[in-house]
KOLZAVEX-165190 format. One line per field, with one value per residue (C-alpha): residue number from 1; residue in three letters; chain; x, y, z. Coordinates in pm, whole numbers, plus 50000, padded with zeros to 5 digits. Layout:
! residues N
n <- c(NUM; ...) .
res <- c(ALA; ...) .
chain <- c(A; ...) .
u <- c(X; ...) .
v <- c(Y; ...) .
w <- c(Z; ...) .
This chain:
! residues 297
n <- c(1; 2; 3; 4; 5; 6; 7; 8; 9; 10; 11; 12; 13; 14; 15; 16; 17; 18; 19; 20; 21; 22; 23; 24; 25; 26; 27; 28; 29; 30; 31; 32; 33; 34; 35; 36; 37; 38; 39; 40; 41; 42; 43; 44; 45; 46; 47; 48; 49; 50; 51; 52; 53; 54; 55; 56; 57; 58; 59; 60; 61; 62; 63; 64; 65; 66; 67; 68; 69; 70; 71; 72; 73; 74; 75; 76; 77; 78; 79; 80; 81; 82; 83; 84; 85; 86; 87; 88; 89; 90; 91; 92; 93; 94; 95; 96; 97; 98; 99; 100; 101; 102; 103; 104; 105; 106; 107; 108; 109; 110; 111; 112; 113; 114; 115; 116; 117; 118; 119; 120; 121; 122; 123; 124; 125; 126; 127; 128; 129; 130; 131; 132; 133; 134; 135; 136; 137; 138; 139; 140; 141; 142; 143; 144; 145; 146; 147; 148; 149; 150; 151; 152; 153; 154; 155; 156; 157; 158; 159; 160; 161; 162; 163; 164; 165; 166; 167; 168; 169; 170; 171; 172; 173; 174; 175; 176; 177; 178; 179; 180; 181; 182; 183; 184; 185; 186; 187; 188; 189; 190; 191; 192; 193; 194; 195; 196; 197; 198; 199; 200; 201; 202; 203; 204; 205; 206; 207; 208; 209; 210; 211; 212; 213; 214; 215; 216; 217; 218; 219; 220; 221; 222; 223; 224; 225; 226; 227; 228; 229; 230; 231; 232; 233; 234; 235; 236; 237; 238; 239; 240; 241; 242; 243; 244; 245; 246; 247; 248; 249; 250; 251; 252; 253; 254; 255; 256; 257; 258; 259; 260; 261; 262; 263; 264; 265; 266; 267; 268; 269; 270; 271; 272; 273; 274; 275; 276; 277; 278; 279; 280; 281; 282; 283; 284; 285; 286; 287; 288; 289; 290; 291; 292; 293; 294; 295; 296; 297) .
res <- c(MET; VAL; VAL; GLY; LYS; GLN; LYS; LYS; SER; THR; GLU; ASN; ILE; ASN; ALA; ARG; LEU; ALA; MET; VAL; THR; LYS; SER; GLY; LYS; TYR; CYS; LEU; GLY; TYR; LYS; GLN; THR; LEU; LYS; THR; LEU; ARG; SER; GLY; LYS; ALA; LYS; LEU; VAL; ILE; ILE; SER; ASN; ASN; THR; PRO; SER; LEU; ARG; ARG; SER; GLU; ILE; GLU; TYR; TYR; SER; MET; LEU; ALA; ARG; THR; ALA; GLY; GLY; THR; ALA; SER; GLY; LYS; SER; THR; VAL; CYS; SER; ARG; ILE; ILE; ASP; ARG; LEU; ALA; LEU; ASN; GLY; GLY; GLN; LYS; ARG; VAL; VAL; ALA; ILE; SER; GLN; ASP; SER; PHE; TYR; ARG; ASP; LEU; VAL; ASN; HIS; ASP; GLU; PHE; LEU; ARG; ALA; LEU; ARG; GLY; ASP; PHE; ASN; PHE; ASP; HIS; PRO; ASP; ALA; PHE; GLU; HIS; SER; SER; MET; LEU; GLN; THR; LEU; LYS; ASN; LEU; LYS; GLN; TYR; LYS; PRO; ALA; GLN; ILE; PRO; LEU; TYR; ASP; PHE; LYS; THR; HIS; SER; ARG; ILE; GLY; TRP; ARG; ASP; LEU; ASP; ALA; ALA; ASP; VAL; ILE; LEU; VAL; GLU; GLY; ILE; LEU; ILE; PHE; PHE; ASP; GLN; GLU; LEU; ARG; SER; MET; PHE; ASP; LEU; LYS; LEU; PHE; VAL; ASP; THR; ASP; PRO; ASP; ILE; ARG; LEU; ALA; ARG; ARG; VAL; GLU; ARG; ASP; SER; THR; GLU; TRP; GLY; ARG; PRO; LEU; ASN; SER; ILE; LEU; HIS; GLN; TYR; LEU; THR; LEU; VAL; LYS; PRO; ALA; PHE; GLU; ASP; PHE; CYS; LEU; PRO; THR; LYS; LYS; TYR; ALA; ASP; VAL; ILE; ILE; PRO; ARG; GLY; ALA; GLU; ASN; ASN; VAL; ALA; ILE; GLU; LEU; ILE; VAL; GLN; HIS; ILE; GLN; ASP; ILE; LEU; ARG; MET; PRO; SER; PRO; THR; ASN; ARG; SER; LYS; SER; ARG; GLU; ILE; ASP; GLY; ASN; GLY; ILE; GLU; ASN; ASN; PHE; LYS; ASN; THR; GLU; LYS) .
chain <- c(A; A; A; A; A; A; A; A; A; A; A; A; A; A; A; A; A; A; A; A; A; A; A; A; A; A; A; A; A; A; A; A; A; A; A; A; A; A; A; A; A; A; A; A; A; A; A; A; A; A; A; A; A; A; A; A; A; A; A; A; A; A; A; A; A; A; A; A; A; A; A; A; A; A; A; A; A; A; A; A; A; A; A; A; A; A; A; A; A; A; A; A; A; A; A; A; A; A; A; A; A; A; A; A; A; A; A; A; A; A; A; A; A; A; A; A; A; A; A; A; A; A; A; A; A; A; A; A; A; A; A; A; A; A; A; A; A; A; A; A; A; A; A; A; A; A; A; A; A; A; A; A; A; A; A; A; A; A; A; A; A; A; A; A; A; A; A; A; A; A; A; A; A; A; A; A; A; A; A; A; A; A; A; A; A; A; A; A; A; A; A; A; A; A; A; A; A; A; A; A; A; A; A; A; A; A; A; A; A; A; A; A; A; A; A; A; A; A; A; A; A; A; A; A; A; A; A; A; A; A; A; A; A; A; A; A; A; A; A; A; A; A; A; A; A; A; A; A; A; A; A; A; A; A; A; A; A; A; A; A; A; A; A; A; A; A; A; A; A; A; A; A; A; A; A; A; A; A; A; A; A; A; A; A; A; A; A; A; A; A; A; A; A; A; A; A; A) .
u <- c(55850; 55630; 55343; 55060; 54790; 54614; 54257; 54034; 53758; 53779; 53562; 53800; 54097; 53932; 53835; 54193; 54324; 54083; 54239; 54515; 54723; 54732; 55061; 55258; 55419; 55449; 55405; 55351; 55009; 54878; 55007; 54665; 54639; 54971; 54863; 54550; 54750; 55040; 54952; 55202; 55456; 55525; 55429; 55440; 55097; 54998; 54767; 54634; 54860; 54564; 54447; 54394; 54501; 54839; 54977; 55357; 55342; 55150; 55392; 55653; 55953; 56081; 56415; 56480; 56623; 56817; 56975; 57234; 57252; 57477; 57715; 58043; 58297; 58049; 58128; 57831; 58033; 58202; 57867; 57742; 58063; 58026; 57669; 57783; 58067; 57831; 57587; 57878; 57994; 57648; 57654; 57369; 57255; 57117; 57276; 57363; 57496; 57600; 57595; 57679; 57482; 57812; 57768; 57474; 57647; 57549; 57801; 57947; 57910; 57892; 58245; 58196; 58079; 58375; 58621; 58451; 58485; 58857; 58895; 58691; 58410; 58138; 57889; 57881; 57675; 57375; 57073; 57112; 57449; 57275; 57060; 56773; 56560; 56835; 56891; 56518; 56476; 56781; 56651; 56305; 56462; 56663; 56359; 56170; 56451; 56577; 56934; 57045; 57328; 57524; 57708; 58086; 58159; 58508; 58588; 58881; 58675; 58353; 58161; 58041; 58293; 58077; 57845; 57873; 57611; 57457; 57262; 56941; 56992; 56793; 56923; 57053; 57242; 57251; 57460; 57482; 57476; 57135; 56975; 56679; 56624; 56396; 56051; 55983; 56324; 56283; 55953; 56108; 56327; 56237; 56501; 56643; 56963; 57132; 57495; 57538; 57906; 58061; 58125; 58486; 58556; 58393; 58604; 58925; 58845; 58769; 59094; 59295; 59112; 59126; 59490; 59601; 59388; 59353; 59664; 59463; 59616; 59470; 59348; 59151; 58991; 58888; 58755; 58537; 58415; 58321; 58162; 57993; 58001; 57899; 57613; 57480; 57484; 57286; 57040; 56982; 57125; 57066; 56692; 56637; 56760; 56399; 56311; 56554; 56422; 56750; 57004; 57354; 57569; 57946; 57888; 58070; 58210; 57859; 57869; 57536; 57352; 57522; 57426; 57062; 57040; 57194; 56945; 56659; 56787; 56829; 56469; 56365; 56609; 56444; 56147; 56126; 56340; 56202; 56351; 56477; 56726; 56921; 57203; 57253; 57600; 57654; 57762; 58129; 58398; 58529; 58235; 57940; 57938; 58068; 58117; 58201; 58572; 58638; 58384; 58259; 58153) .
v <- c(67686; 67913; 67763; 67904; 67732; 67469; 67540; 67249; 67448; 67460; 67772; 67942; 67851; 67980; 68301; 68362; 68296; 68555; 68820; 68923; 69209; 69542; 69643; 69381; 69238; 68861; 68609; 68237; 68095; 67820; 67465; 67334; 67599; 67494; 67132; 67232; 67427; 67193; 66858; 66905; 67119; 67464; 67756; 68132; 68279; 68646; 68719; 69044; 69207; 69276; 68916; 68873; 68509; 68589; 68778; 68755; 68571; 68287; 68231; 67956; 67935; 67618; 67531; 67358; 67005; 66867; 66525; 66356; 65977; 65743; 65452; 65445; 65699; 65822; 66186; 66278; 66503; 66668; 66740; 66906; 67108; 67220; 67329; 67530; 67688; 67787; 67942; 68134; 68263; 68394; 68585; 68532; 68621; 68278; 68028; 67692; 67393; 67043; 66727; 66363; 66050; 65906; 66114; 65892; 65555; 65371; 65295; 64947; 64863; 64492; 64353; 64108; 64387; 64601; 64322; 64264; 64635; 64622; 64330; 64507; 64251; 64476; 64597; 64976; 64988; 64809; 65011; 64861; 65035; 65373; 65531; 65640; 65769; 66002; 66137; 66179; 66389; 66598; 66675; 66754; 67019; 67162; 67152; 67363; 67618; 67511; 67442; 67081; 66870; 66657; 66351; 66336; 65978; 65835; 65565; 65443; 65368; 65319; 65531; 65883; 66100; 66409; 66651; 66972; 67244; 67337; 67661; 67692; 67732; 67818; 67521; 67191; 66959; 66600; 66328; 65956; 65614; 65521; 65861; 65747; 65413; 65512; 65618; 65869; 66024; 66027; 66215; 66508; 66629; 66903; 66802; 66453; 66396; 66071; 66073; 65805; 65719; 65425; 65131; 65091; 65456; 65423; 65117; 65289; 65589; 65368; 65175; 65497; 65651; 65351; 65275; 65637; 65756; 65435; 65245; 64936; 64666; 64611; 64257; 64375; 64660; 64434; 64165; 64416; 64567; 64234; 64074; 64373; 64703; 64588; 64358; 64629; 64883; 64649; 64554; 64883; 65184; 65126; 65044; 65388; 65562; 65569; 65819; 66083; 66406; 66451; 66185; 66325; 66117; 66157; 66335; 66663; 66658; 66725; 67104; 67139; 66935; 67123; 67458; 67356; 67235; 67557; 67762; 67562; 67616; 67987; 68008; 67873; 68102; 68404; 68346; 68613; 68563; 68621; 68895; 68642; 68515; 68839; 68666; 68412; 68411; 68514; 68262; 68313; 68146; 67951; 67710; 67738; 67485; 67223; 66932; 66631; 66598; 66317; 66077; 65970; 65608) .
w <- c(33206; 33418; 33605; 33815; 34015; 33812; 33701; 33612; 33452; 33072; 33070; 33311; 33093; 32778; 32954; 33059; 32711; 32579; 32804; 32566; 32696; 32514; 32670; 32477; 32791; 32798; 33073; 33078; 33155; 33371; 33352; 33259; 32989; 32845; 32842; 32654; 32399; 32340; 32498; 32775; 32587; 32725; 32504; 32542; 32612; 32624; 32916; 33055; 33313; 33539; 33556; 33933; 33944; 33789; 34085; 34099; 34431; 34267; 33978; 33990; 33758; 33598; 33443; 33113; 33135; 32838; 32845; 32629; 32605; 32410; 32443; 32629; 32498; 32236; 32311; 32530; 32759; 32462; 32298; 32618; 32643; 32281; 32348; 32651; 32453; 32171; 32418; 32569; 32230; 32156; 32484; 32725; 33073; 33158; 33392; 33238; 33432; 33333; 33541; 33475; 33556; 33681; 33997; 34089; 34094; 34412; 34684; 34658; 35026; 34951; 34981; 34695; 34464; 34567; 34486; 34150; 34074; 34152; 33912; 33643; 33671; 33815; 33556; 33583; 33262; 33414; 33537; 33886; 33922; 33957; 34227; 34006; 34294; 34412; 34063; 34009; 34324; 34238; 33891; 34028; 34249; 33962; 33733; 33987; 33983; 34324; 34439; 34472; 34607; 34360; 34494; 34461; 34354; 34396; 34140; 34350; 34660; 34458; 34706; 34765; 34940; 34979; 34804; 34610; 34610; 34277; 34252; 34055; 33680; 33370; 33169; 33304; 33069; 33193; 33026; 33086; 32926; 33070; 33108; 32894; 33069; 33358; 33233; 33511; 33467; 33090; 33108; 33295; 33010; 32763; 32508; 32457; 32258; 32158; 32047; 31780; 31732; 31546; 31787; 31672; 31749; 32091; 32171; 32059; 32278; 32576; 32538; 32520; 32816; 33048; 32972; 33006; 33298; 33496; 33391; 33304; 33081; 32735; 32802; 33107; 32910; 32623; 32857; 33040; 32714; 32552; 32859; 33027; 32839; 32491; 32605; 32840; 32557; 32333; 32608; 32789; 32605; 32234; 32273; 32432; 32118; 31999; 32273; 32147; 31998; 31813; 31712; 31660; 31423; 31481; 31811; 31870; 31515; 31385; 31386; 31206; 31470; 31754; 31604; 31557; 31915; 32044; 31843; 31991; 32345; 32276; 32162; 32501; 32682; 32522; 32749; 33023; 33334; 33685; 33898; 34150; 33895; 33902; 34088; 33811; 33665; 33307; 33048; 32978; 32777; 33075; 33074; 33305; 33586; 33344; 33580; 33366; 33459; 33212; 33358; 33014; 33053) .
């Protein structure tokens, strides 16, 4: 989204909209103009190249934020990876990155909480397990086409062990179990997806993952699922399904849904890029800043 200085005058807005360029070159109009046109949704507007108030120095560039929510082991990360792969196959010049809400778990500095986590009794599926303010500020920076630092969370120590730098990007895919829960966070996203996978399949995937990757015994996995994971899904995750723009049954297996989502993102990516994005990396078949690393919760 491209935004200039806000103008409160309706007459001024209408006057600018009337200044349609004859050269055929496109640019995006003022934020207030866009709100007037689409009630807050960004839209491409043709404005005269010689409009004084649209000097290049006054234009800001905004990134597209897309988020993917869903229950534990529903395939959120896989859906995001499929979207990235499809964008790569279609060949683009835009920079796409993917981050996980898991990076924003809070440090368990309380000794009792740490011991509960070791026993599998700490509820990582509860909203209080995340640092929403930190994630909100990070996404605000990325939304404004600025670089950001993403926490590196260690699930063995249940604490942050550092940060990684993330450059500005044209599209940011964010996945997480409670990515829709916080209202302020929810309002930032341009596209909201919910991966709807059968509960039995999700449980089977979680059992396989936790036993294989973490070496946890079956009785511990099932106890955690029945006492913490399942109730948290029903209380906090499932009710946010209503906020989704697109619900994806069967997750990454739903090729039709994936293709439609990719086409929608490509429509947005066809908007003009600023010259200061010339250093952005091309989308390639190796995945663009895909940073999930099997953290599907």
